[in-house]
N, C-alpha and C positions, 0 to 999 in steps of 0.2 A: 776645424781649427778653433782653439780657445783663445779668446781675447780679453784683456783687461784694458778698458778705456776710461780716461779720467779728464775732467775739465776743471782747471783751477784758475780760470781767467777772471773770476769775479768773486764776490763774497759767498756765492753759492757753489760749493764743491759738488760736482756730479760724478758719480762712479758707477760703472756697470761691467758685468762679466757676461760674455757671450760664448756659446758653442755654435760656431757658424752664425746663422741668423737667429738662433734661438737664445732669448735672454734668460740667463740663469739668475741674475741679480741686478737690481737697479735701485739707486737711491740718490736723493738730493739733500745736502746738508748745508744750512746757512752757518757761516763761521764769521768771526770778527777779526779777520786778517791774520789770525794766529796759525797760518798754514803749517809752519814747521812743527808745531806741537800736536796738531790734530790729524794731519794727513795720513801718517803711517798707520795709526789705529783704524782709520776709516778703510784704508786699503786692505789691511789684514782681515777686518770684519767682512769685507766684500768677498774676498777669496774663500774665507771659511763658510760663509752663507751660500756660496755657489756650489759647494760640495767638491771643489777641486783643491789640489795641492799646488803650491807655488810653481813647482817644476812641470806642472801640467798646463800652465799658461804658455801658449806658443808665441804670442805677440803682445807687447806692452805698448800702449799709445797714450799720449797726452796732447792737450791743445798747446799750440805754440804762441798764442796771442791773437790779436792784441788784447790788452786788458791789464790786470794787476801785475805790476813789475815783479813783486815778490811772489805772488801766487803762481805765475807762469814758471819762474825759475825753480821754485820748490817742487812743483808738479813734475817738471822735466827731470830734475835730479832724483826724485823718488822713484819714478818709473824706470829710469836708467839704472838706478841702484838695485832694483828688483830684477831687471832683465839680465844684467851682467853675470851675477853669480851662478845663474842656472843656464847660461849660454844660450839665451833666447834673444830675438830681435826686438828693437825699440824703434818707433817712428812717431811722428807728430803730424798735426794738421792745423791749419789756421781756422779760427772760430768763424770768420766770415764765410769760408768755404762750406762749413757745416750748415750755416744759416741758408745759404743759397741753395744747397741740395735739399733742404727741408721745404722749399717753397712749392714744389710740385707744379712748376709753371714752365712752359716751353717758349714764352716770350722773353723779353729782356727783364732780368731780375737784378734788383739792387739789394745787397746785404749791408745793413748799417748797424753801428753800435755807437753809443754816446761816448765821445772822447773827452768830455768836459771842455771848459773854456769856450763854449759856444761852437764847438767843432764836432765832427763825426769821423769815425773810421768807416770807410765805404769801399765797395768794389762792385762792378757791374759784370753780369754773367749772361750767357745764352746757352740753351740746351741744344747740343749737337752730338747725339749718341750718348753724351754725358754732359754734365754742367761744366762749361768752360768760361774762364774769365775773359772778358772782352778787351780790356785795356792792357792786360798783362801786368798790372801793378795794383797795390792797395793804396788807397788815398786817405790823407788827413785833410779834411775839407770843412769849411765853415758851413753852418746850416743854410745860410742864405745862398751860397754858391751851389750847394747840393740841390736845392729846390729848382735852380735854374737849369739843371741837367735833366730833370725828370720830364718824360714825354708821355703822352696819352698811351694807355695800354701797358705801361710798366707795372711790375710787381715790386713792392718794397717789403722786405722781410726783416724783422727785428724781434726783440724780446719784450714781453708784456711789462716786465718790471722796470723798463726804461721809460720814464714818464714823458720824455721829450717827443716821443712818437705821436702822442695825443695832440700836441701843438701843431704837428705837421699835417695831420689828416684833414684839417679844415681848409687850408689854402690850396692843397694839391687835389685837383679834381680828376675824375676818370682814371684813377690809379688804384690798383688792388693792394690792400695792406694785409700782410700775414704777420700776426703777432703770436709768437710762441711762448708757452708757459716756461719752458726750460730749453737748454741746449738739447737737441734730440739725440740721445745716445744710440738709438737704433740706426739713425742716419750716419752717425760717427762710425759705428762698427761696420756698417755696409761699405763706407768709403775705405776703411782699412782693409777689408776683405778684398776689395778690388785692387788695392795697392800692394797687397801682401807679396805677390810674386816679384815685384820690383824692389822690395826693401833689401838693403844690403847690411851686412854686419857692421860696416863702417858708419851707418846712420846713427848708431849708438853714440859716436863721438862727434859726428859732423852736424847733427841737428842743432839748430840755433833758434832762439826766441825771435818772434816777429812782433816788434813793438810798434812799428810804423812811425809813431812820434819819437823823435830823437830824445835821448836822455838829457838832463840839465848839463851833465859833464860834456856831452857832445856839442851842445849849443854853445857852451862857454868856450870850448876849444876852437870851434869854427869862428866865433866872434874874435877871439884873441889872434887867430891867424890872419883874419881880415884886417884887423887894426895894425898888425905888424907890417903887412904889405902896403898899407896906405900911408905909412910914416915916411 
């Protein structure tokens, strides 16, 4: 199976093409949020360098978030736009799930990303035949409250480029830190290969971004509804 996998959740676009577990092409490109201008040439270059034709890609996949609002939407739209004309499947995966699967730990694993405003995107996992989320949901949590949840023996996995993790390493003792240079595209591809048999054609239309933090519009709507009910 040939796969094109792309991460557009941050300023670093990651793109890779695989034939099964064999990597045919992999690259990481820093962009200045101009995703809509740069992404399609990056994808075309990846396909060309892999030696494949577009219709030879069997599965197109992108990250669903959390991260850049624009990047996630552009990435999903681009991969869906490539998959539909050649009648191939599209699917997506949450960045925190990729991080957790990159930890190579059988204890409790926390995958975290900086959400800004003194908060983190986080989720807890445990390995049982495969990495499974413990709480069943992704969290938006303050750094202080997150540190209260950490227990001895936990593994925390994040990205090196996120400076906040350095601040956390000092107060948290007896915890293993895994700091990745990039989103691991080999892990991403492996996850998609495991998922391939369950992917449906309808996923092309039903897949949705996972922002975790509500948009400003959602916050305003919720506030207005609350004010209306209290009058």
